[in-house]
C-alpha positions in Angstrom: 0.0 0.0 0.0 1.0 3.6 -0.4 1.4 5.3 2.9 0.3 8.9 2.8 0.8 12.0 5.0 -2.4 14.0 5.5 -2.9 17.4 7.0 -6.3 18.0 8.5 -7.3 21.6 9.5 -9.6 21.2 12.5 -9.3 18.9 15.4 -13.0 18.4 16.3 -14.7 17.0 13.3 -11.3 16.4 11.7 -10.4 13.8 14.4 -13.1 11.5 13.1 -11.6 11.4 9.6 -8.1 11.5 11.1 -8.5 8.5 13.4 -10.0 6.4 10.5 -6.9 7.3 8.4 -4.6 6.5 11.3 -6.3 3.1 11.7 -5.7 2.5 8.0 -1.9 3.0 8.7 -1.5 6.5 7.3 0.1 9.5 9.2 -2.1 12.4 10.1 -1.4 15.9 11.5 -4.4 17.9 12.9 -4.0 21.7 12.9 -5.7 23.0 16.0 -5.6 25.4 19.0 -2.7 25.4 21.5 -4.7 23.7 24.2 -5.8 21.0 21.8 -2.3 20.5 20.5 -1.0 19.9 24.0 -3.8 17.5 25.0 -3.9 15.5 21.8 -0.2 15.0 21.7 -0.2 14.0 25.3 -3.3 11.7 25.5 -4.2 11.2 21.8 -7.6 11.8 20.2 -10.6 9.7 21.4 -13.5 9.0 19.1 -16.6 7.2 20.4 -18.3 5.3 17.7 -21.7 3.5 17.9 -21.8 -0.1 16.5 -25.5 -0.3 15.8 -25.8 -4.0 15.0 -24.0 -4.9 18.2 -25.8 -2.2 20.3 -22.5 -1.0 21.6 -20.4 2.2 21.6 -16.6 1.6 21.1 -13.8 4.0 21.9 -11.1 4.5 19.2 -7.9 5.9 20.6 -5.3 7.4 18.3 -2.4 6.2 20.5 -3.4 2.7 19.6 -3.5 3.2 15.8 -1.0 1.6 13.4 -0.6 4.9 11.7 0.1 8.1 13.6 -2.1 11.0 14.6 -0.5 14.2 16.0 -1.6 17.8 16.6 0.2 20.9 15.3 -0.2 24.6 15.4 -0.8 26.5 12.1 2.5 28.3 12.1 4.5 25.0 12.4 3.1 23.4 9.2 5.4 22.4 6.3 3.0 22.0 3.4 5.6 20.4 1.2 5.6 17.2 3.4 1.9 16.3 2.8 0.2 14.4 0.1 -3.4 15.6 0.8 -4.9 18.4 2.8 -8.4 18.1 4.4 -10.3 21.2 5.5 -12.5 20.3 8.5 -13.0 23.7 10.2 -16.2 25.8 10.1 -16.0 28.3 7.2 -15.8 31.4 9.4 -12.6 30.1 11.1 -10.6 30.3 7.8 -10.7 34.1 8.1 -8.5 34.1 11.3 -5.1 35.6 10.4 -3.0 32.6 11.2 -5.3 30.2 9.3 -5.7 32.6 6.4 -1.9 32.7 6.0 -1.8 28.9 6.1 -4.7 28.7 3.6 -2.8 30.9 1.2 0.2 28.7 1.4 -1.9 25.6 0.8 -3.6 27.2 -2.3 -0.3 28.3 -3.8 1.2 24.8 -3.3 -1.4 23.2 -5.6 -1.5 20.2 -3.2 -4.8 18.2 -3.5 -7.2 19.7 -1.1 -10.5 18.1 0.2 -13.0 20.2 2.0 -15.2 18.4 4.5 -17.1 21.5 5.4 -20.9 21.9 4.9 -20.0 25.2 3.2 -18.3 24.3 -0.1 -15.2 26.5 -0.8 -15.6 28.9 -3.7 -12.9 27.1 -5.8 -15.0 23.9 -5.6 -18.1 25.8 -6.8 -15.9 27.0 -9.7 -16.0 23.4 -11.0 -19.7 23.8 -11.6 -20.0 25.3 -15.1 -23.5 26.8 -14.5 -22.3 29.0 -11.7 -20.8 32.5 -11.7 -18.9 32.3 -8.3 -18.2 36.1 -8.3 -21.9 36.5 -7.4 -21.6 34.2 -4.3 -19.2 36.2 -2.1 -22.0 37.5 0.1 -22.5 34.0 1.7 -18.8 33.8 2.9 -17.2 35.4 6.0 -14.0 36.3 4.1 -14.3 35.1 0.5 -10.9 36.5 -0.4 -9.1 33.7 1.5 -10.1 31.3 -1.3 -8.5 33.3 -4.2 -5.2 31.4 -4.1 -6.7 28.0 -5.0 -6.8 26.2 -8.3 -10.3 24.7 -8.7 -8.7 21.6 -10.3 -7.0 20.9 -7.0 -10.1 21.3 -4.8 -12.8 18.7 -4.1 -15.6 18.4 -1.6 -16.5 15.7 0.8 -20.0 15.7 2.4 -19.7 15.6 6.2 -22.7 13.3 6.6 -21.6 11.6 9.8 -23.0 13.6 12.8 -20.5 14.1 15.6 -20.0 16.5 18.5 -17.8 17.1 21.5 -19.6 16.1 24.7 -19.8 19.2 26.8 -18.6 17.5 30.0 -15.6 15.8 28.5 -12.0 16.9 27.6 -11.6 18.6 24.2 -9.8 15.6 22.7 -13.0 13.5 22.9 -15.5 13.3 20.0 -18.8 11.5 20.1 -20.3 10.2 16.8 -24.1 10.4 16.8 -24.9 9.2 13.3 -22.2 7.0 11.8 -22.8 7.5 8.1 -20.1 7.8 5.4 -18.0 10.6 4.1 -19.0 11.1 0.4 -16.2 12.7 -1.7 -16.3 13.9 -5.3 -13.3 13.0 -7.4 -10.7 15.6 -8.3 -10.3 16.9 -11.8 -6.8 15.2 -12.0 -6.7 11.4 -12.0 -3.5 11.2 -10.0 -5.1 13.3 -7.2 -8.3 11.2 -7.3 -6.1 8.1 -6.9 -5.0 9.2 -3.5 -8.7 9.3 -2.4 -9.4 5.9 -3.9 -6.4 4.4 -2.1 -7.6 5.9 1.2 -11.1 4.5 0.5 -9.7 1.1 0.0 -7.5 1.2 3.1 -10.3 2.4 5.3 -12.5 -0.5 3.9 -9.9 -3.0 5.1 -9.9 -1.9 8.7 -10.9 -4.7 11.1 -11.7 -4.0 14.8 -11.4 -6.6 17.5 -14.7 -6.4 19.5 -14.8 -9.1 22.2 -12.7 -11.4 20.1 -14.6 -10.9 16.9 -13.1 -9.0 13.9 -15.7 -6.5 12.7 -16.0 -3.7 10.1 -16.3 -0.2 11.4 -18.9 2.3 10.2 -17.9 5.7 8.7 -16.2 4.9 5.5 -14.8 7.2 2.8 -16.7 6.8 -0.5 -15.3 8.4 -3.7 -17.8 9.4 -6.4 -17.3 10.4 -10.0 -20.1 13.0 -9.9 -19.1 16.4 -8.4 -22.7 16.8 -7.3 -22.9 13.9 -4.8 -21.7 16.0 -1.8 -24.4 18.7 -2.6 -27.1 16.2 -1.5 -26.3 17.5 2.0 -27.8 20.9 1.0 -31.3 19.5 1.2 -30.7 18.1 4.7 -29.2 21.4 5.9 -32.1 23.5 4.7 -34.9 21.2 5.8 -33.2 20.2 9.1 -30.1 21.9 10.4 -31.0 25.6 9.8 -34.7 25.1 10.8 -33.4 24.2 14.3 -33.1 28.0 14.7 -36.3 29.2 16.2 -37.1 32.7 17.5 -36.2 32.1 21.1 -34.3 28.7 21.2 -32.7 25.9 19.3 -34.6 22.7 18.7 -33.3 19.2 17.8 -32.9 18.3 14.1 -35.5 15.5 14.7 -38.1 18.1 15.8 -37.2 20.5 13.0 -37.8 17.8 10.4 -40.7 15.9 12.0 -42.8 18.6 13.5 -44.1 19.3 9.9 -42.9 16.5 7.7 -44.8 17.6 4.6 -43.2 21.1 4.8 -39.8 19.6 5.4 -40.2 17.4 2.3 -41.2 20.4 0.3 -38.1 22.3 1.2 -35.9 19.2 0.8 -37.1 18.6 -2.7 -36.9 22.3 -3.7 -33.2 22.3 -2.8 -32.7 19.0 -4.6 -34.3 20.4 -7.8 -31.9 23.4 -7.6 -28.9 20.9 -7.5 -30.4 19.1 -10.5 -30.6 22.4 -12.4 -26.9 22.8 -11.7 -26.2 19.4 -13.3 -26.9 16.8 -10.6 -28.9 13.7 -11.5 -31.4 11.7 -9.4 -28.9 9.1 -8.2 -26.7 11.9 -6.7 -29.5 12.7 -4.3 -30.6 11.0 -1.0 -34.3 10.2 -1.0 -36.3 12.3 1.6 -37.7 9.2 3.3 -34.1 7.9 4.0 -33.1 11.3 5.4 -36.3 11.6 7.5 -35.6 8.2 9.1 -32.0 9.2 9.9 -33.3 12.4 11.4 -35.2 10.5 14.0 -31.9 9.8 15.8 -30.7 13.4 15.6 -31.9 14.4 19.0 -29.6 17.5 19.4 -29.8 20.9 17.7 -27.5 21.3 14.7 -24.0 22.8 15.4 -25.1 26.0 13.6 -28.1 26.4 15.9 -26.0 25.6 19.0 -23.4 28.2 17.9 -26.0 30.9 17.3 -27.6 30.4 20.8 -24.1 30.4 22.3 -23.5 33.9 20.9 -21.6 33.2 17.6 -21.3 36.3 15.4 -20.6 34.2 12.3 -21.6 30.7 11.2 -21.5 28.8 8.0 -24.2 30.3 5.7 -25.1 27.5 3.4 -28.7 28.8 3.6 -27.6 32.1 2.2 -25.4 30.5 -0.4 -28.3 28.4 -1.7 -30.4 31.6 -1.9 -27.7 33.4 -4.0 -27.4 30.4 -6.3 -31.2 30.2 -6.7 -31.4 33.9 -7.6 -28.6 33.4 -10.1 -30.6 30.5 -11.6 -33.8 32.7 -11.8 -35.6 30.7 -9.0 -38.1 32.1 -6.5 -36.8 31.8 -2.9 -40.0 32.4 -1.0 -39.9 28.8 0.4 -36.5 29.2 2.1 -36.6 32.9 2.9 -38.2 32.5 6.4 -35.3 30.1 7.4 -32.7 32.6 6.3 -34.5 35.5 8.0 -34.5 33.6 11.3 -30.8 33.0 11.1 -30.2 36.6 10.1 -32.2 37.8 13.1 -30.2 35.7 15.6 -26.9 36.9 14.1 -28.1 40.5 14.4 -28.9 39.9 18.1 -25.4 38.3 18.7 -23.7 41.2 16.9 -25.6 43.8 18.8 -26.9 45.3 15.6 
């Protein structure tokens, strides 16, 4: 097998992908905050993963992996030593000075870069021929940080697995709530896509010893030829995640979806039809019934809603991005406008404006 070195920006969500790669015998560095660097390098990253058919939750520890997982500060990164870079921070975090400087270096290096944000980077959207990305800046916190990237070297991986840091645990612990797969689109260049296919194959081969039985682990990496497959997440975000934001509080994704299932389906399908207008086909999408069933287990508010009600002044605005794309495509946005207005209102409160 080819052994790869992978840089992951973001230690929270990034530790899930990172630990799967380390289990598959690759070497991973997580870019994170100083207190995270200290704790992860001392005790390792810990990921709690539900094994549904065994009705158990197992604990994966990076210190026990065949490959390595380490933490590093953004100013200590040597980009030339990595084969692949994964972007696993929230979009507003890339505007921070130290991260923006690193992002510029990554872009200029032309190393293959895979985003696992809900918010697709502007260079990725540049691969969609129907879009004029210059009209989408308004959805991004600092759109200028993406200008150094070659679209050919950027791909998107849908962060479908749901994970969170338990509030009463150390910051090196991640709890997976919904153990679904990472779905990545191929790169434009075959040699870069081959790295993803190698990683997919190596993750598939992982066997975990559970009470003397060798089992497969959930949360795989799946590589797709269609660049529209990761956009299936957009329907879920608009019908679920952003609708967790109510006037006075945040509700669970389950409640946002199932309190009015018919309306949720209407929003879900409207966003799906927008993706199809951009070039997606039906098989790129996830059927609403499958999503609605998965949402039954999502008993916490979305990370965006939790951030807003914790006072965040910026969050990922996929809702606003979809509105700007719809306007560009000549679509009426009345169906999603109330969702966007609710998020805008909470941000105005947090910003004191």
